[in-house]
C-alpha positions as CSV (number, residue, x, y, z in Angstrom):
1,X,35.2,56.6,38.7
2,X,35.5,54.6,35.6
3,X,35.3,51.4,37.6
4,X,32.0,52.4,39.1
5,X,30.5,53.2,35.7
6,X,31.7,49.8,34.4
7,X,30.1,48.0,37.3
8,X,26.9,50.0,36.8
9,X,26.7,49.2,33.1
10,X,27.4,45.5,33.8
11,X,24.6,45.5,36.3
12,X,22.2,47.1,33.8
13,X,23.1,44.5,31.1
14,X,22.6,41.6,33.6
15,X,19.3,43.1,34.7
16,X,18.2,43.5,31.1
17,X,19.2,39.9,30.4
18,X,17.0,38.5,33.2
19,X,14.2,41.1,32.7
20,X,13.6,41.2,29.0
21,X,12.3,38.0,27.3
22,X,11.2,37.4,23.8
23,X,8.6,34.8,23.0
24,X,8.1,33.3,19.5
25,X,4.8,33.1,17.7
26,X,4.2,29.5,18.9
27,X,5.3,30.1,22.5
28,X,3.3,31.4,25.5
29,X,4.6,32.5,28.9
30,X,2.9,31.7,32.2
31,X,3.7,34.5,34.6
32,X,3.8,33.9,38.4
33,X,3.9,36.9,40.8
34,X,5.5,35.9,44.1
35,X,4.5,32.3,43.4
36,X,0.9,33.0,42.5
37,X,-0.4,32.7,39.0
38,X,-0.8,36.1,37.4
39,X,-1.4,35.8,33.6
40,X,-0.5,34.1,30.3
41,X,1.4,36.4,28.0
42,X,3.1,36.3,24.6
43,X,4.2,36.3,21.9
44,X,6.6,39.2,21.6
45,X,8.7,41.2,24.0
46,X,8.0,40.4,27.7
47,X,9.4,42.2,30.8
48,X,9.8,40.0,33.9
49,X,10.8,41.6,37.2
50,X,13.6,39.4,38.6
51,X,13.0,38.0,42.1
52,X,9.3,39.0,42.0
53,X,8.0,37.4,38.8
54,X,8.8,34.1,37.2
55,X,7.9,33.0,33.7
56,X,7.5,29.4,32.4
57,X,7.5,29.0,28.6
58,X,5.0,26.7,26.9
59,X,5.3,25.4,23.3
60,X,1.9,25.4,21.5
61,X,3.1,23.4,18.5
62,X,1.8,19.9,17.8
63,X,4.0,17.3,19.7
64,X,4.6,13.8,18.4
65,X,5.0,10.9,20.8
66,X,6.0,7.5,19.6
67,X,4.4,5.0,22.0
68,X,6.8,2.1,22.7
69,X,5.8,-1.4,21.8
70,X,3.2,-2.7,24.2
71,X,2.4,-6.3,25.1
72,X,-1.4,-6.7,24.7
73,X,-3.6,-9.7,25.4
74,X,-6.7,-9.6,23.2
75,X,-10.2,-10.6,24.3
76,X,-9.7,-14.0,22.7
77,X,-6.4,-14.6,24.6
78,X,-4.0,-13.9,21.8
79,X,-0.7,-12.2,22.8
80,X,0.3,-9.4,20.4
81,X,2.8,-6.5,20.3
82,X,1.4,-3.1,19.4
83,X,3.1,0.2,18.7
84,X,1.4,3.5,18.0
85,X,2.1,7.2,17.5
86,X,0.1,10.1,19.1
87,X,-0.2,13.7,18.0
88,X,-1.2,16.3,20.7
89,X,-0.8,20.0,21.5
90,X,-1.3,22.4,24.4
91,X,-4.4,24.5,24.1
92,X,-4.4,26.0,27.6
93,X,-1.0,27.0,28.9
94,X,-2.3,27.8,32.4
95,X,-3.7,24.3,32.9
96,X,-0.7,22.6,31.3
97,X,1.6,24.2,33.9
98,X,-0.5,24.4,37.0
99,X,-2.7,21.2,36.9
100,X,0.1,18.7,36.1
101,X,3.8,18.5,36.8
102,X,5.0,17.4,33.4
103,X,2.2,17.4,30.8
104,X,4.3,15.5,28.2
105,X,5.3,12.7,30.5
106,X,1.8,12.5,31.9
107,X,0.3,12.3,28.4
108,X,2.8,9.6,27.3
109,X,2.1,7.4,30.3
110,X,-1.6,7.8,29.9
111,X,-1.3,6.9,26.2
112,X,0.4,3.6,27.0
113,X,-2.1,2.5,29.6
114,X,-5.1,3.5,27.4
115,X,-3.7,1.7,24.4
116,X,-3.4,-1.6,26.4
117,X,-6.9,-1.1,27.9
118,X,-8.7,-0.4,24.7
119,X,-7.0,-3.1,22.6
120,X,-7.5,-5.7,25.3
121,X,-11.3,-5.3,24.9
122,X,-11.2,-6.5,21.3
123,X,-10.4,-9.7,19.5
124,X,-7.5,-10.2,17.2
125,X,-9.7,-10.1,14.0
126,X,-11.1,-6.7,15.1
127,X,-7.6,-5.3,15.7
128,X,-6.5,-6.3,12.2
129,X,-9.7,-5.3,10.3
130,X,-11.0,-2.3,12.3
131,X,-7.9,-0.3,12.9
132,X,-9.5,3.0,12.1
133,X,-12.2,2.4,14.6
134,X,-9.7,1.6,17.3
135,X,-7.7,4.7,16.5
136,X,-10.8,6.8,16.9
137,X,-11.7,5.2,20.2
138,X,-8.3,5.7,21.7
139,X,-8.2,9.3,20.5
140,X,-11.6,10.2,22.1
141,X,-10.7,8.5,25.4
142,X,-7.3,10.2,25.6
143,X,-8.8,13.6,24.7
144,X,-11.4,13.4,27.5
145,X,-8.8,12.4,30.1
146,X,-6.3,15.1,29.1
147,X,-8.8,17.9,28.9
148,X,-8.2,19.0,32.5
149,X,-4.4,19.3,31.7
150,X,-5.1,21.7,28.8
151,X,-4.1,19.1,26.2
152,X,-5.8,18.4,22.9
153,X,-5.2,14.9,21.5
154,X,-5.4,15.4,17.7
155,X,-4.8,12.0,16.3
156,X,-3.8,8.4,17.3
157,X,-2.4,6.0,14.8
158,X,-1.7,2.3,15.5
159,X,1.5,1.6,13.5
160,X,2.2,-2.1,14.0
161,X,0.4,-5.2,15.3
162,X,2.9,-8.0,15.5
163,X,1.9,-11.7,16.1
164,X,4.0,-14.8,16.3
165,X,4.5,-17.3,13.5
166,X,2.1,-19.8,14.9
167,X,-0.8,-17.3,14.8
168,X,0.1,-16.2,11.3
169,X,-0.2,-19.8,10.1
170,X,-3.5,-20.2,11.9
171,X,-4.9,-17.1,10.4
172,X,-3.8,-18.2,6.9
173,X,-5.6,-21.6,7.4
174,X,-8.7,-19.8,8.6
175,X,-8.7,-17.5,5.6
176,X,-8.3,-20.5,3.3
177,X,-11.2,-22.3,5.0
178,X,-13.3,-19.2,4.6
179,X,-12.6,-19.0,0.9
180,X,-13.5,-22.6,0.4
181,X,-16.8,-22.1,2.3
182,X,-17.7,-19.1,0.1
183,X,-16.9,-21.1,-3.0
184,X,-19.1,-24.0,-1.9
185,X,-21.9,-21.7,-1.1
186,X,-21.7,-20.0,-4.6
187,X,-21.5,-23.4,-6.3
188,X,-24.6,-24.7,-4.3
189,X,-26.5,-21.6,-5.2
190,X,-25.8,-22.1,-8.9
191,X,-26.9,-25.7,-8.7
192,X,-30.1,-24.7,-7.0
193,X,-30.8,-22.1,-9.6
194,X,-30.1,-24.5,-12.4
195,X,-32.4,-27.2,-10.9
196,X,-35.2,-24.6,-10.5
197,X,-34.9,-23.6,-14.2
198,X,-34.9,-27.3,-15.3
199,X,-38.0,-28.0,-13.2
200,X,-39.7,-25.0,-14.8
201,X,-38.8,-26.2,-18.3
202,X,-39.9,-29.7,-17.6
203,X,-43.3,-28.4,-16.3
204,X,-43.8,-26.3,-19.4
205,X,-43.0,-29.2,-21.7
206,X,-45.3,-31.5,-19.8
207,X,-48.3,-29.1,-20.2
208,X,-47.5,-28.4,-23.9
209,X,-46.9,-31.5,-26.1
210,X,-46.3,-29.4,-29.2
211,X,-43.3,-27.7,-27.4
212,X,-41.9,-31.2,-26.7
213,X,-42.1,-32.1,-30.4
214,X,-40.5,-28.9,-31.4
215,X,-37.7,-29.5,-29.0
216,X,-37.3,-33.0,-30.3
217,X,-37.0,-31.8,-33.9
218,X,-34.5,-29.1,-32.9
219,X,-32.4,-31.8,-31.2
220,X,-32.5,-33.9,-34.4
221,X,-31.4,-30.9,-36.4
222,X,-28.4,-30.3,-34.2
223,X,-27.4,-34.0,-34.2
224,X,-27.7,-34.2,-38.0
225,X,-24.9,-31.6,-38.4
226,X,-22.4,-34.0,-36.9
227,X,-21.7,-36.7,-39.5
228,X,-18.9,-38.4,-37.7
229,X,-21.0,-40.6,-35.6
230,X,-24.2,-42.6,-35.8
231,X,-26.8,-41.8,-33.3
232,X,-30.0,-43.9,-32.8
233,X,-32.9,-41.8,-31.6
234,X,-36.1,-43.4,-30.3
235,X,-39.3,-42.3,-31.9
236,X,-41.6,-40.5,-29.5
237,X,-44.7,-42.4,-28.6
238,X,-46.8,-39.4,-29.1
239,X,-45.6,-39.1,-32.7
240,X,-46.4,-42.8,-33.3
241,X,-49.9,-42.4,-31.9
242,X,-50.4,-39.4,-34.2
243,X,-49.3,-41.4,-37.2
244,X,-51.7,-44.3,-36.3
245,X,-54.6,-41.9,-36.0
246,X,-53.8,-40.4,-39.4
247,X,-53.7,-43.8,-41.2
248,X,-57.0,-45.5,-42.4
249,X,-58.1,-48.5,-40.5
250,X,-58.0,-51.8,-42.7
251,X,-61.4,-53.3,-43.4
252,X,-61.8,-57.0,-42.7
253,X,-62.3,-59.3,-45.8
254,X,-65.8,-60.3,-46.6
255,X,-66.6,-64.0,-45.6
256,X,-67.0,-66.3,-48.6
257,X,-70.6,-67.7,-49.0
258,X,-70.9,-71.3,-48.0
259,X,-72.1,-73.7,-50.8
260,X,-74.5,-76.3,-49.8
261,X,-74.3,-79.7,-51.2
């Protein structure tokens, strides 16, 4: 009799082990009844009838996938190696189990192909300078394609863009040439502005002779401060004409009267 009770208790324990399930807060259970979808349940204590019902657990936490290094050829025919990381999570457990065999593997493979496709449409300069824009474009495209799987792609980050040494030297030369070009443009702009100011000053002095004389006197004052050298300054013609006009004109001598014999 004791043996029968022992077998009965063992069966009850085994039945309870396969019947009672506990799901954590971040887990959901997809219940199938005789192979057909029944419901999504959890979290908490779940009772599953063995042989009739089956439960597949789904983790709703954010998953991190490190995309392996991909060989990408840019639009300007430059070969680069790109690696990225993707953050996604399951938002619909039913679709994640029914619509795709392995949602993690499917998302990872799609991420690799999408990364190569998007980056191949841009030039190398855009990859290096517009990384945030590329991240957003890849994230939007992945999110649209995985929506039917119940997956939400939260974020995509390009980690590394590796190029060979030849391209690094070429980029350095290009940057140096760009800096020289900008320096020449700034210098030319300064020369143009200075010439315009000089032309404006010359026009003002040409229309106002008094201003020219004042400038001449100012220059003489500045030169007079330096006693270490001798400077010969020409006298302005306008000043000479003014002095001539101020002096009285000499009168011719009266002719002596002739004496007749």
